[in-house]
Every structure is written in C-alpha cells, then in structure tokens.
N, C-alpha and C positions, 0 to 999 in steps of 0.2 A: 504494500500500500504506500503510495506517495502522491495521492491525488489531493488537489485543493480546489474547492468550489467557491467562486465569487458570485454573490447574488446582489445585484444593484440595478435599479431602474435607469440609471444614467450611464449611457454608453461610454462617455469619457472617463468615468471612474473605473468601469470594468477594464477599459483599455489600459489605463494607468497602472492599476493593480497587476494586471496580466504582465505588463512589461517589467514591473518592479520585482515580481516573484518568480518569473521563469528562470532567471539566472540561479535561483536556489535549487533547481533540479526538480521542481514540482511538475506534475502533469496537471495542467490548468483546465478546469471546466468553468463555463460562463452561463449565467442565467439572468434574465432581465426582470424576473419577479419571483415571489415566494413559491407559487405553484410550480413553476418551471424548475426551480431549485430542488424542491421535494421530489419531483419526477426524476431528475438527474441522479439524486442520491439513491432512490429505489432501483434504478437501472444499473448503477455502478457502486453498489453498497460495499463490495469487496475492494474497491479502488480508492475511495475517498476517505481521508482521515482528518481533514480540516475544512471547515466551512466558514467563510466570512460573509456576513449579510448586513446590508444597509438597514438602519433602524426604521427610517421613514420611507415607506414605499406604498404605491397604490395596491389595494387588495390586502393580502396578508402583510403585516409589518414584520420587522426583523425578529422580534421576540417570538411571534407566532410561528414564523418560518423555522427558526432554530429549535423551538420546542418540539415541533412536528418531526424535525430531523433527528432530535435526540430520542424520540420514541422509536424511530426506525433503527438507529444504531447509537446507543448511549456512549460508545467509545469514541465517537467523532468529537474532535475539539471544535467548539462553537464560539465564534467571535463576532461581536456586534461592531459595526462601523457606523459612526454617527458624528454629525456636526452639532448635535444637541445633547451634550453629555450632562444631562440634568441628574440630580440626586434621585428623582422619582424613577427614571428609566434605569438607573444603576441598581436600585433596590429591586425593581421588577426582574431585571436580568439575573441578579443573584438568586432570587427566589426560584427562577426557572432553571438554575444550574448552568447558566452561561459561563464560559471559561474566561472571557476577557473582553476588553474594550479597545477599539482603535478610533482615533478622532480625525476628522477632516478639518483643514487640509493636512496631509500627511507627508512625512519625510521618508524617502525610500529606504534608507539605511535603518532608520528607527523602526519602521513597520516590519521589516524582515526580522529584526532582533526581537520585537514583541511577539511575533507569531511563533518563533522558536521557543521563547520563554513560556507562552501559554500552553503550547503543545507538550513540552517536556514536563512542566509542572503537573499537568493533568495526569500524565501517565507514570511519572517516576517520583514525585515528591514524597510518597510514602515509603519508598524502597531504597533510596540512596541518600548519602550525606549531602549537605549543602555544598561542600567543596566539589563533589563529583557533578552535581546538578549545574554548577557554574561552568564547569568544563564542557558539559554536554551542550550548553546553550551556545557555545561557539560553533558547534557542528552537530546538529541533531541527527545527521545521517549515521552517527555512531551506533544508534540503537536498531538499525536495520539488521536483518538476519545475516549472519556470517559465521564462518568457522573461527574459533578463537581458543587459544590455550588458556585455561582457567584453573582455579582451585575451588573445589566445592566443599562446603562444610554442612554437616547435618548434626543437630542436637535432638535429644529425646529424653523424656523422663522414664526411668526404669519403673516398671510395675504400675504404669499410669492407669491401666484399665481397672485394676482392683481399687486404686485410690479413688477414681471417679465414681465408683459404685457406692462409696460410703459418704459422699458429700452432696448436699443440695446443689442442683445445677447452677443456680444463681450465685451461690457462694463459691462454687468452683470457678466460675468465670471471673469473679472479682479476684480470687486468689491467684489464678494464673496470670491475669493481666498485671497485677501489682507486683508479684514476687518473682515472676518468671519471664514473661514476654517483654515487659518494660526494661528491666535491667539488662537483658540480653541485647535488646535493640539498641540501647545506648552504647554498648560496647561495639556492636557491629558498625555503627555509624562512626564511632571514634577511630576505627581502623579502616574506614572507607570501603566497607563491604557493601554489596547489594543485597538487601533483604528480599529474597525471592518470594517466599511464601511460608505460611503456617499450615501444617497438615496435622490437625488435631493438636497434640502437644509437641509435635516435631517442628523444627525451624530449619529452613534451607537457605543458605547464604552463598553468593557467588563472589569470588575475587578474581579480577581480570576482565570483567565485562559489566557494564558497557565501556568502562574506562580501564585500560590496562597499565600497570606499572611494572617495574622490574623486580618487585618484591612481593608479588601477589601471594605466593605460597607461604612466605614468612608471615605476612600480615594475618593470613587465615589461622596459622598455628598460634600466633600471639593472641589473637582473638579468643581461641579455644582455651588457652591457658588462663586468660583473665576471666573468661566465663566461668570456668570451674572454681576459680578463687572467689568470685563474686557469689556464686550459688552456694558455696560452702559457708560463706559469711551469712548469707540470708538464712540458710538452714539452721545455723547455730542460733541466730536470733529467734527464729520460729520455735526451735526446740526449747529455748528458755521461757517461751510463752505457753508451752504445752501444746504447740501446733505441730503438724507433720512437717518433715523435711522434704527436700526436693532432690532425689537421687538422679543424677544426669550422666549420660554417656554421649560421647562426641566421635564422629567419624569424618575423616578428611581425605580427599583424593585429588590428584592433579592430572590434567591431560587435555586433549583437544575435544571440544564440544561444538555444537551449533547453538548460538545464542540469538535471540530476537524476540519479537512479539508474536505469540502464538495464541490461537483460540478462535472463537466464533464471533459473529457480529454483535452478539449480546455480552460476551465476556472474553476479554483478552488479558494476557499477562506477559510481562517480560520474564523469560526464563531460559534455562539451559537444558539441552537434550544430548545425551551421549553416555558412553561407558563410564567416565569418571563420576557422573551423577549416581549411577547405579552402584558403583563401588563404594562411594562415600556413604550412601544409604545403608549398604550391607555392613560396613565397618561400624557405623553407629549402632546397628542392631546387636552386634556381638560385643560391643564395648561394655565393660562393667561400670558400676557406679564410680564416678570420679576419673574414669579413663578417657584418654584422647588417643584414638587409633588412627594412624596415618599410613598411606600407601607408600610403596617404594619410590614412585616418582616424586611425591611430596617430600619424602625424607632426603632425597638427593639434592633438593633445592634449599633445605633448611638446616642440614646437619651441622654446618659451621656456627649456627646460632642457638641450636636447640639440643638439649640432652634427651636422648631416646634410646630405648632398648629394643632389639629385634625380638619379635615373637616367632615361634616356629612357622615355617611355610604352611599356609592354610589353603584349602580349596573352598572359596567363598561361593555359597549357593547362588545360582543364576548367572555367574560370571563365566564359568566354563574353563577356568585355568587356575593353577595354583599361584599364589602370590606371597611375597614377603610383606609383612606388615610390621609396624613399629608402634610401641607405646611411648608417648611423650612423657618425660619425667619432669621437665621444666626448662627454663631459659638459662643458657650458659652465662656465668657471671662475667 
C-alpha cells in the first residue's frame, strides 16, 4: 500500500497537492467531491493508506467524507485540509477520529512533513520510542515490507493459566497492566525496541526494525536483563504485601525476517515473520523462571558484553534442527 487520495472540489488545489506529493513516491488518486472519494476508496481499498479531504465542499463535507472512509477501512490515515481551522471543526474532527489537520495556503515542504508525521503517529506511536518515531518521520518508507536482520524477544509469565483461574478478570487486568505490561514497556522503549504485540500474557519485541542499529542484539539482551531485574523487584514488593509474584521467562533469537505491515483492511499491525520469531517463541516457552535463553546467532553478537553459559544442544519443537542455546547470566563488568 502506498496510495494517497486527494478529495477537493477545487481543481487547482488537487493539482497543487498532486505535484507536491508525487515526489514522495505516493500513487496519487484524485476526487472532486466526497462521493467520488468514497467510491475510489471502495474500489482501491487495498491500495490507499492516506486520504486528504477539503473540509468545505458541496454535498458531503470533509468530516462526513473521512468518517465514511474510516468505516470502510479504519486503518487509513485521514487528514482534513481547511482554510477555516476553527476550534469547532477541530473538536468535531477529533470526535470522529480524524488523524490530523492541514491548512490552506500550504507550504510544500511543510505539508509533506505533516503527512509523514500523521501517518506514522497513527500506526506506530504505541509501539516505538519517541526517538525511533522521529527517525521514521524523515523517511516513512522504512516501514514498508522488506527483509531485515533483526533480534526478536519474547516474554511470558510461567504458570499464567493457573494464576488467571484464581483471580477476578477485572482484577487480573489491573494487575497485569500495572505490574507487568507497564514496567516492561518502559524498558522496551528505553532500549529503542519495537513493541510488536501482546499475546495474552506474552510480549513480543523487535530490535532492528523499523529502524536498525549496529547493536540490535545487544540492546535486546540488555532489555531482557533489566526486565528480569525489574520483575524481581516488583515480585519482592508484591510478596511483602501478601500478593502473588510474577515468574517470567524470556527467549531471544537473531536472524533474517520479513518485516512490514500485515493484516486485513479492518486490522493491520507492524510485525515480523520468519524463523527467528518462531525460535524466540520456543526459547521463551522452555525458559525457567528468571531465565533468559538466547540462540547461537544472538550469542555470537553479544558474547563480548554478556556473560552466558551454553546449554546442551537441544532439538526445539517445530524448528526441525538441533540448536545450541545459551542462558544469560548477566552483563560483563
């Protein structure tokens, strides 16, 4: 997907925006009113990921047009273009879930930067640190699907199924959010990881995508070490209050994956697909409470900074080959 739809009843505005945005590599679609814009989205729903609509138009106005488009595909970034940036229209747009405003007259450089900002914030602000988001705003093409060497981290609470059966669902949600997901997320962002998803009590994190550094594997392992330290502190505090602890295991693997935005028109997510994801998930499953298990490829990238002991070669279920795996003991002084 790299389509951008411009909806405006003024031909001069459509032409100006088309000229300003083509150089960004978008496939541009043009509509002269809201109904035509909605029709174009329906016919090209798998192609269009950004819509810019004038606020004041004959027939459907911009808010009505963008609201209808959001019902077709809520993942589309929707932006209002207006020369009438009143507080009333801003409040209405916010209530309708519109992602941003552009004002007329517009500067070409500024409008390109704003569109990148709104698109990236909509899709990634919950998953990456502010630092990575700022880097992505320079080139949003970074999140397009591609092969990339990454390090994948999985966490999971040991014995969570039995724990969840003993606690009221509402209390369980509050407990996990406060004592597990929130502290782990803070550490993930501290080390510039990409928070991929929560799967029940499991957390998946990507290092090396959408932005790659030369120490992705090391940051993943440092994240894991700090996670175990933080959860140990949390568990000790909970124990002193007579509450349950949080026994956690972590698995980490490094290798080439396919990264990008995957999913349907109703639900998409930025994620990674490939063997390292499966290996990290398997290592997390066999990790004991407090353990951090890493693959051979990860070890080779971090051994100069990390203390680790080799575990016997194992045949990990679903991988189809035996592997050397390592238990992380800590950070070298």
